[in-house]
N, C-alpha and C positions, 0 to 999 in steps of 0.2 A: 637486541630487543628482546625485551620478555615473552615467551611464548605465553599468549592467554590461552587456555582452555578453555573448549566450550561444546553443549550438549545439543541436541536437538531431540527435541520428542513429536514426535507424528512426523518419522520421516519418510513414510512413501506414499504421502499426497504430491500433487504438484510443485505446490511452493516446498516443501521437503525436499525434493528433488530437485529445485534451482537452486537453494542454499547449500547440496552437498558440493553441486556444481562451482559456484563462489568461493566458496571456502578453500576448495583445492589450493587455489592460487593467493590465498591472501597470505600476506608474509609476516603476520602478527600471532595469527589465530590458528588452532591443530583444533578438529573434531577429533573428540574423545570418545563420545557417548552417544548411540545412537538407537532409539526407542520405537518399536514398533511391538506390539503383540502378535499380529498376525504373519510377521517375517521373520518373529525372534528366531537365533540359533543362528544366521545367515550372516556372512559375511557381508558386509555392505559392496563390496565390491560384486560381490554374486548376483544381489540383488537389482543393484544399478551396474552393468558391462560396462557403462562409458567412463565409470571411476578407474578400470584394471590399470594398475601401475601407477596412481595418482594418489596421495596425500589423504587418507583417509579408508581407502578399501578395503585395510586390512580389519575394522572397528568391526566387532560383532554385536549383529542386534539384539538388543536384549529389549524385555516388556518395562514400561516407563515405572522407572521406579525414585521417586524424588531424593531418598536418602541417599542411594546409590550416586545419583548426579551431583549433589552437593561434596558429596566426596569427592568426585573427579573434576568438578568442572567451575571454572570461575564465575561462568555466564552460561546461561540457556535459554535457547529457542523453543517457544512453545507454538507447534504448527498443529492442534489439536483443534477438534470443534467448542464452539460455544458451551459452556458449562463447565467442561470438565478443564478447560486453561485454567478458571478462577481456584479451582480445588486447587491444581499441582502450583501456582503461581504462589498460595499463598504458602505453602508446603516450602519452596524451595526459596521462598524470603524470610522465612524463620529459620530455616540453615544457615541463610548468610551467603547467598547465591543471589546473582544481580540478572534478571527477568525481561528479556524481551517476547513480548505477546502478539501471535499474529491472529488469533481470534478477535471477537468483540468485546469481550468480557471488561475491558477497560477503558474502552472508545469515549462511553457515553458519560458524563458526567453524573445523573441522575439517574438512580437505579430503580424509579416508577417509570420514566423512560424506557430502559433497558428492558425491564420487565413487559411491558406493556408490547415491543417488538419481537422479542426474541422466546415470550410464552413463557421462561422459567425465572424462579426465584434467583436474586442476586446474593448469594451466602458471604460474598466476601465486600460489603460494601465499605468495608469501613479502608478497605485499600484505594477506592477512589478516588481520593484525594491526592493522595502522592502518585497517582498513575500520568506521568508523561505523554502527551499527545505526540506520537514520532514524526511529526513533518518537519524535518531537518532544514529547513529553510526558513522555517516559521517558529520553530522550539528548540533549537538548538543549545541553547543556554540551560531551560530545563532540562533536554534530554541528558547533557553532560552530568548533571547534578544527582539524576535520578536511581533507584533502586530497580523501577519498575516501567518499563515502557510499553504505551499500547501504540501496537503497529498500526497506522491507517489504513483500511479499504481501500481496494483498488482504484473503486470509481469513484470514491470521494476525494482521492490525491488527484486524481483529474481534474476535476472539477474546482475543486480550494482553493489549486495552483495558478487555473486559468483566470481566476476574478480575484486575486487579492491586489493585484497591481489596479484592479478596476476601484473595489472598494477604497484604497491607500489613498488613490489621487480623487477620491469623491465623485467618480465620474457616472456613477449609476445608481439609480434607483433600490430599495432593497427588496420591494414587491415587484411580482410578476416575472418573475426569473424560472425559465423552463431550462431543464438541464437532458437532454436527448443522448444517449450514450450507449456505444457500441462496444460490447466485449467479443475478444476470441474467445475458444470453448473451453479453453482451460479453468477460468473464471469460474466456469460450475464444477470443480473438483473432478478426481479421478476415478469416483465409485463409479462402475458401471449401472448408466439408467438410459432408458431406451430415448431419453429427450435427448440426450448428447450421442447416440451412436452416430457411426458415420454417416449412415445412408439416411438418417436424421436430419443432419445438420447439410451436409456436403449440397452446396447449388439450392441454397435455399437460406433465407434471412426472416426473422420473427423476432416480436416483440415478447418479452414476458413481464409479469409482475409490473404491469403499471396502473397508473391512475393512484398514486401514492401506496403502493404498499411494499415496494423493495426495503429490505431492512439497514440499508444505506443510506436512505433519505434522513433520520435523525442527526444521524453522523453528520451529514452534509450540512443540514441546519444549522446544527449546533454551532461547527467552524465557522459558517457564514455570519452568525450572528455578531461571533467575537469580533468580526472583523467591520460589519457595520454598526456595532455599537448600538442594535434593537435587533427585536426576532424579526428572521427571515425566514419565509414559507416558501419552499423548492417546489417547482412538480419537474421530478426525476420520472424519466422514463429510460427504462434499459431495456438492450435490444441484442442479440445471441449471431455474431457473425460466423461465418463458417470459416475461421483461419484456426489456427493454434493458438498465438499471441497476439497481444495489443490491444488498447482503448481506443476509441476516437471520440471523444465528449464535443459537442456542438450547444452550445450555451447562449441562450437568447436570452436579453437583459434589455431595460427600460434605460434611456439615457438620461440624465437628470437637465437635462442643456441640449435639445436636440440640437441646436447651432453649433456644436460640437464637431470636430474636423477627426477627421480620421490619421489626419498626422498630430493633433494631440493627443491622441489613444494612445498611437505608436511611442511616440517620446517617452509618455508616461509608462507605460508598458516597458521600454528599455530602461527608463531611469531606475525604474525597480528592480528591474531583473540585472542588471551591468555585473556585478559581481559575482553571478551565480555561476558556478561550475557545471550544471544540469538544465536547469531553465533556460530554452532557449528560443528567443521571441525571433520569428520571422519576418523578414524583410514583406513593406507591403506589396500587396498583391501576391504574397505565399501563402499556403495552408499547407497544414500538417498531415504527414503519412506515417503510419502506425511502421511499415517498413524500416522508417529512416531511425527507429527508436528500439528496434526488437532487440534484445537480450541486456538493455541497457540502464540508464537512471534518467538517462534524458524525457525531459518533457517538453515539448513541441509546441508553441502558440501560436494560431494566426488569428488576425484581425480582420473585421470586418464591420463594415457602416449601413444599415437601411435608412437610409435618410428619409424615405417616405412615410416608413412607420415607427421613427426617431430608436431604433434599434442598434446596440451595440452587440454583436454577435464575434464570441470567442470559441474558438476552436484549439481543444489541447490533443495531443495524442501521446500516450505513455505504453510501456510494457506493464501487462497488467500483473506480472510474475516477476519480474524485477525491481522496477519502480514501485508498481503497485504491489509487494508486497515482501520476497525473499531479499533484495535488494535495498530496501528501504529498512529492512531489519538488519541487516549486516551495517547500513550507516547509523543506525542508532548505536549500533552496539560498539561502533567506533568511536562513539562519543562517550560512552557510558564506560570504556575503560580509558579514555582520555587520548584516544589517538588523532589523526586527522580524519574528518569525517568520510573522505572519497578514498580510504585505503584500500585499497581491494578491488575499488569498484571505477577506476578509470575503462571504461570498458566502450569499445568502439560498435557499433549495431551488427548486427550479424547478417551480414548481404551475402547474397541476393536474397 
């Protein structure tokens, strides 16, 4: 098997940390470049002691440099903030390097929508039409042909996967969808901010950016609108859990036919996902827990019917760092490099 050389620009955040963990055991990819301005000069194993005696530990961290990356790498992961990613991606693509971008810079097809929600100009709009939206279960074919992949956001991954079967089987209305999502604190990033300090998070539970303010909202609506074949408006409301990893999304929808039974819904979901390696539809009466997907690519889905209100309630659980970011990025890289999507990603949950 030919060794695929990869680089990681933005190695010091939680998504960068998770990618280094996953690449250690990847049978075909080798991390040859890790970039961070703040930690430049250190060996990766010095910065991350958990990598000691592991592949990649001897890589010396360097400042981001697209030309240097192009000389060393077949593919580069960008785990940098929005706006910075679009410029680096353009340079890398021009040099002939494939790119998986973990930022939001290429997720939204409409540059005006991106600028409205992110408050910055999109200077690489010409690349938007060719960026594949990297949700492997839905867009594997496009991803395999792409040189630029927009890795989905963590919250959107949990919601889009949860509702795909419902839209595919025409079970729910496109209106009045409420997504109530809770994430572990790693979703807030690794920067030292008061709101994510231990004493601010532990033994507490809070909502944030509710009322249609969270930047993942247009991404969720874009993909659900694709599924529905019409515009979908979602009330998306995130919360912060006092745990390290995991997302639990509880999504409230309106049935098209109030007489629809739970048996029919469950059968539709099982039919949709029967061939999936990672989407697990739980037995009727069972609901997902974040601990059962921790450190994996699994998306567990549970179903409930509220016949009194005519609502189908879908609950999904994913690991925000693996399925919601780095693991999904690696799955996309596998597809781009002609490998089976699950290469290096057949991971059992981290228990207890």
